[in-house]
C-alpha positions, 0 to 999 in steps of 0.5 A, spaced: 943 280 375 935 281 374 933 281 367 932 288 365 925 290 362 924 290 354 926 297 351 919 300 348 922 301 341 917 297 337 920 299 331 926 295 332 923 289 334 918 284 330 911 284 333 911 277 336 918 278 339 915 285 342 909 281 345 913 276 348 918 281 351 913 285 354 910 279 357 917 277 360 918 284 363 911 284 366 913 277 369 919 279 372 916 286 375 911 282 379 917 277 382 921 283 383 916 287 387 914 280 391 922 280 393 922 287 396 915 288 399 912 285 405 910 278 403 903 277 402 900 270 405 900 265 400 897 258 401 897 252 396 890 249 395 890 241 396 898 241 399 900 240 406 905 246 409 913 244 408 919 247 411 920 254 408 925 255 403 932 257 404 933 265 404 938 269 399 937 263 394 933 268 390 939 273 389 944 273 383 941 268 378 935 266 374 931 261 379 926 256 376 920 260 378 922 266 374 924 261 368 917 258 369 913 264 369 917 267 363 916 260 359 908 261 360 908 268 359 912 267 352 907 261 350 901 265 352 904 271 348 906 268 342 900 263 341 895 269 342 899 272 336 899 266 332 892 265 332 891 272 330 896 272 324 896 265 322 904 265 322 907 258 324 914 255 324 917 261 327 921 261 334 923 268 337 930 269 339 927 271 346 924 264 347 931 261 345 934 265 351 928 263 356 929 256 354 937 256 355 935 259 362 930 253 363 934 248 361 940 250 366 935 251 372 930 246 372 933 241 377 934 247 382 928 247 387 923 253 387 925 258 392 922 265 391 925 268 398 918 270 401 919 266 407 915 261 411 908 264 409 909 261 402 907 254 401 911 250 395 908 245 390 912 239 391 910 234 385 903 235 382 898 230 382 900 227 375 906 224 379 902 220 384 900 213 384 892 211 384 891 205 388 886 200 386 883 195 391 879 189 388 874 187 393 870 181 394 867 176 400 873 171 401 874 164 402 876 159 407 883 158 409 883 151 407 878 145 406 878 143 413 872 143 417 875 148 422 877 153 417 870 153 413 866 154 420 871 160 422 869 163 415 862 161 415 861 164 422 864 171 420 860 171 413 853 169 416 854 174 422 854 180 418 848 183 419 848 186 412 848 178 410 843 175 414 838 180 417 834 177 423 831 180 429 832 180 435 839 179 435 838 173 440 834 169 435 839 170 430 845 168 434 841 161 436 839 160 429 847 161 427 849 156 432 844 151 430 847 152 422 854 152 424 853 145 427 852 141 421 853 146 415 861 147 415 862 139 414 858 139 408 861 146 405 868 143 406 866 137 402 864 142 397 870 146 397 874 139 396 871 138 390 873 145 387 880 146 391 886 146 386 892 142 390 897 147 388 893 154 388 888 153 393 881 157 393 879 158 386 876 165 388 883 167 391 887 165 385 882 168 380 882 174 384 890 174 384 890 173 376 886 179 375 890 183 379 896 181 376 893 182 369 890 189 371 897 191 374 900 190 367 894 193 363 894 200 367 901 201 368 906 204 373 901 209 375 897 204 379 898 200 384 893 194 384 891 190 390 885 185 392 882 185 399 877 180 402 872 182 407 872 175 411 879 172 409 886 174 407 888 178 404 884 183 408 882 190 406 885 192 412 892 189 410 891 191 403 889 199 405 896 199 409 900 196 404 898 201 399 899 207 404 906 204 405 907 204 398 906 212 398 898 211 395 893 216 398 888 216 392 884 209 392 879 206 388 875 201 391 872 196 386 867 191 389 867 185 384 860 184 384 856 187 377 850 188 381 848 192 388 846 188 394 847 190 401 850 183 403 855 184 398 857 191 395 854 194 401 858 190 406 865 190 403 864 198 402 862 199 409 868 194 412 873 198 407 870 205 410 871 203 417 878 200 416 880 207 412 877 211 418 881 208 423 888 209 419 891 216 422 892 218 415 886 216 412 886 215 404 882 218 399 877 213 397 873 213 391 868 207 389 867 204 382 859 204 381 855 197 379 857 195 372 851 191 371 849 194 364 856 198 362 858 196 355 865 193 357 862 188 362 856 186 357 861 186 351 866 181 355 860 177 357 857 177 350 864 174 347 865 169 353 857 166 352 857 167 345 864 162 344 860 157 347 852 157 345 854 160 338 850 165 334 843 166 336 844 160 341 844 155 336 848 150 339 844 150 345 836 149 346 836 154 352 840 159 356 839 160 363 842 166 367 843 164 374 844 169 379 846 169 386 840 169 391 838 174 396 833 175 401 827 179 399 827 184 404 834 186 402 830 188 395 824 191 398 829 196 403 832 199 397 825 202 395 825 208 399 818 209 397 815 203 399 810 202 394 814 199 388 819 193 389 816 186 391 809 189 390 807 186 383 810 180 379 812 185 374 816 190 378 823 188 375 820 189 368 824 195 367 829 199 371 825 205 374 827 210 380 824 206 385 828 200 383 834 203 381 838 200 387 834 193 387 839 187 386 833 183 382 831 189 378 839 190 376 839 182 374 833 182 370 836 188 366 843 184 365 839 178 362 835 183 358 841 186 355 845 180 354 839 176 351 839 182 346 846 182 344 846 174 343 840 175 339 836 170 343 829 169 342 824 170 347 823 163 350 830 161 349 832 164 355 830 165 363 832 167 369 834 163 376 837 165 383 841 160 386 845 159 393 839 160 397 839 159 405 832 159 408 835 158 415 829 153 416 824 158 413 826 164 417 828 168 411 824 168 404 829 169 398 828 172 391 825 167 386 825 164 381 830 158 384 835 156 379 835 148 382 827 148 381 829 151 374 833 145 372 828 140 373 822 144 370 826 146 363 828 138 363 821 136 364 819 141 358 823 138 353 830 142 354 836 137 352 842 141 352 842 147 357 847 153 357 848 156 364 851 163 365 852 166 372 853 173 371 853 176 378 860 172 379 866 175 376 870 169 378 869 162 379 868 159 386 864 154 389 857 156 387 859 156 380 864 150 380 860 145 385 853 148 385 852 149 378 857 144 374 856 138 379 850 138 383 846 142 378 848 138 372 846 132 376 839 135 378 838 137 370 840 130 368 836 126 373 830 130 371 831 128 363 836 133 361 842 130 357 847 136 357 848 142 362 854 146 360 856 152 365 860 157 362 866 160 366 866 166 369 870 172 366 875 171 371 882 174 369 880 173 361 884 178 356 877 181 354 875 182 362 882 185 364 881 190 358 874 191 359 875 193 367 882 196 365 878 201 361 872 202 366 877 204 371 881 209 367 874 212 365 873 213 373 879 215 375 879 220 369 873 223 372 875 223 380 883 225 381 883 232 382 887 237 378 894 239 380 894 244 386 895 252 385 898 258 389 892 262 392 892 269 395 888 268 401 886 275 401 883 275 394 881 268 394 884 268 387 890 264 383 897 267 383 901 267 376 896 262 374 895 260 366 890 254 367 889 254 359 897 254 358 902 249 359 904 249 367 912 248 368 914 244 374 920 242 378 924 236 376 922 231 370 915 234 370 918 240 368 923 237 363 917 234 360 913 241 360 919 244 356 919 239 351 911 240 350 912 247 350 918 248 345 915 242 340 909 246 339 913 252 337 917 247 332 911 245 328 
């Protein structure tokens, strides 16, 4: 039977119990009117329609909806009363009745008997998982020349990576390049290829994903997605969708923005997502070249090798992946600052905020400061340039030239750091550790030490995990609420108080509400 209204005899009830009973009666009256009157159109923001609840189940019992409304109303009344009186530790008898009704009905489905025009909340956002997709360029399937050629063809054909006009000229240049370069690149990959796990970039990415999954917990699903090799972004996005994940954070594993890396990976992910029938809801972790957690992880990794204030080494060289100058210039929408002077990267400004070179210089300044390096004990270089027979000008200074110049200037012990790479790969393990060491020693240097990338180190797993949690906390929307479309306002909404929902979430809400009264 429906609950009767509270008697208006204030002299026979304690003040707080009277306030709670009044709120309970008001909540019941609203639901009783909704049951007997012509139903108003209701929508639930952010949730697709579901089949109408069965008729008649509202009669003859206290449903989960009424119990939830009563709990919220009672909580509001008692909390407001406590704030005014300062009384703590007392639980009104009416709340014990409410708790009993809730505990008997929280497993039952929500049914207000209002027909098909009511859209019911089925599970809040707090119960949904968030996908994390770690994006990277990719790696050849093997060290066979054919596999290396296929990978280089996909990589270099991307207009965001190599920009040459007209397209016919680019095609001709690439055909010439793909005749000889795959063979030499295959030899370089063989020098760093693990006999069991294969590509360093791939297995370091897999290890990082596994570490992040453990760090973030069951509310997250972590995958890796490669732009030009397996596992592809397409495969990983579909895998997340099949796991019931709709909200996906795209994480370009490049601390600094560049059109050929971050831009290319994001463009590919967007295209893939747009082709899915149920398009995922995407968010992007911004470049983290100056984020405290990234800088802290790098500082610890470097400091363990070079010692306090770099006393174990004569010099520290920060080597970043190279980039065509044009890709930096095009980030300056004013066209009047980037690459217009020798000191255009001396500080970050509005004009160069998206310039890869300026961001790299900022990272170097931050790391040098954190490591306590004096001026003159550190410098910057850019590696891995692909000039294509002089057709493209790349950003300077060059790392390979720095090796020779530093050795000739008297540097005997050189530490090399690659901050633009979060995982070791052929560019760090062969180009720096093998070829770079040979160049430095031939020029008169004695020892070149390449500091490993962050890879899947504990400090980086914790740091990146913190970055992601901060980002998700700002991005994932709040749980949806029922709205009267005629008035465009919430129905029975108490946004500042505990929300009681169905199932396990409702049970947790009960525990939170009543533990508050027990304090």
